C-alpha positions in Angstrom: -8.5 13.0 12.7 -11.4 10.6 12.3 -12.6 7.5 14.2 -12.1 4.0 12.9 -15.6 2.6 12.8 -14.5 -0.9 13.8 -12.3 -0.4 16.9 -12.8 3.3 17.7 -9.2 4.3 17.4 -8.4 7.8 16.2 -7.0 7.7 12.7 -5.3 10.3 10.5 -7.1 10.9 7.2 -3.8 10.1 5.5 -4.2 6.4 6.5 -3.6 4.0 3.6 -6.5 1.8 4.8 -9.8 3.3 3.5 -13.1 2.1 2.0 -15.9 4.0 0.3 -19.4 3.1 1.2 -22.5 4.9 0.0 -20.4 7.8 -1.1 -18.6 8.3 2.2 -14.9 7.5 2.9 -14.1 5.5 6.0 -10.6 5.3 7.5 -9.1 2.4 9.4 -6.1 1.9 11.7 -5.2 -1.4 10.1 -5.9 -3.8 7.3 -7.8 -6.1 9.7 -10.3 -3.3 10.6 -10.7 -2.5 6.9 -11.4 -6.1 6.0 -13.9 -6.4 8.8 -15.7 -3.3 7.5 -15.6 -4.5 3.9 -17.2 -7.8 4.8 -20.3 -6.1 6.3 -20.3 -2.3 6.1 -23.9 -1.9 7.0 -23.2 -3.3 10.4 -20.8 -0.4 11.2 -22.6 2.5 9.6 
């Protein structure tokens, strides 16, 4: 389990909502959180 960097929810690594930023994979609970991250990943890392 990992933490969604946007909302802080615990997310299983099998989540279909993922993004790769600077070689690291980030996992999200929803499409909305993924889209927020993708707009400005530096803000959340």
